[in-house]
C-alpha positions in Angstrom: 11.1 2.1 13.9 12.5 0.5 10.8 10.8 0.7 7.4 11.0 -1.5 4.3 13.2 -0.1 1.5 11.2 2.0 -1.0 12.3 -0.1 -4.0 11.2 -3.3 -2.3 7.8 -1.9 -1.4 7.2 -0.7 -5.0 8.2 -4.2 -6.3 5.9 -5.9 -3.8 2.9 -3.7 -4.5 3.3 -3.8 -8.2 3.6 -7.6 -8.0 0.2 -8.0 -6.4 -1.5 -8.0 -9.9 -4.8 -6.7 -8.5 -4.9 -9.1 -5.6 -5.7 -7.8 -2.1 -2.7 -7.1 0.2 -2.2 -6.0 3.7 0.2 -3.2 4.7 1.0 -1.7 8.0 2.1 1.9 7.7 3.3 4.5 10.3 1.3 7.7 10.1 2.8 11.2 10.5 1.7 11.2 14.2 3.6 8.0 14.8 0.6 5.7 15.1 0.3 2.6 13.0 -2.5 2.0 10.4 -3.4 -1.3 8.7 -4.6 -1.3 5.2 -6.4 -4.1 3.5 -6.1 -2.8 0.0 -5.6 -3.4 -3.7 -4.5 -1.7 -6.9 -6.4 -1.5 -10.1 -9.7 -0.3 -8.7 -11.4 2.4 -10.8 -14.9 1.9 -9.5 -16.4 4.4 -7.0 -14.8 7.4 -8.7 -17.4 10.2 -8.4 -15.9 13.1 -10.3 -13.1 14.3 -12.4 -10.8 15.2 -9.5 -7.2 14.0 -9.7 -8.2 10.8 -11.3 -8.4 8.5 -8.3 -7.6 5.0 -9.6 -5.7 2.7 -7.4 -2.1 2.9 -8.7 1.5 3.4 -7.7 2.8 6.9 -8.5 6.4 6.3 -9.7 7.2 10.1 -9.5 6.5 10.3 -5.7 6.7 8.1 -2.7 2.9 7.7 -2.5 0.5 5.0 -3.8 -3.2 5.4 -4.2 -5.0 2.2 -3.1 -8.6 1.0 -2.6 -8.9 0.4 1.1 -11.4 -2.4 1.6 -11.8 -1.6 5.3 -12.6 2.1 4.9 -14.4 1.4 1.6 -12.7 4.4 0.0 -9.4 5.4 -1.7 -6.4 6.0 0.5 -2.8 7.1 -0.1 0.0 5.1 1.3 3.4 6.7 1.9 5.6 4.0 0.6 8.6 5.1 2.7 6.6 4.4 5.9 5.7 0.8 5.3 6.5 -1.4 8.3 4.9 -4.7 7.1 3.6 -6.1 3.9 1.6 -9.3 3.2 0.0 -10.7 0.0 -1.0 -14.3 0.1 1.9 -16.4 1.4 4.4 -13.5 1.1 5.1 -11.7 4.3 7.8 -9.1 4.6 8.5 -7.2 7.8 11.0 -4.3 8.3 12.9 -5.9 11.2 13.0 -9.4 9.9 12.3 -10.3 6.3 10.3 -13.5 5.9 9.0 -15.0 2.7 6.8 -18.1 3.2 
């Protein structure tokens, strides 16, 4: 399975400006997971843990997002993104399409 380039995924996610986006990511076991998520969420933080706010971690290949389907924070491995959509912008690993 092909994945989107890391730099492109970071650019796309950082360009959402707090809007919801959809991402399909391949999990470690090979199954696909769909996120309906957004960055910039700091609500629902219960403690002082690792400071879960929805943001891209530039030092690693991970991104913490607020997953609207799971109603919780999730981490996306940016190197495993197969498809990304935000508004009219749709980018797939096999055939890149921007509408």
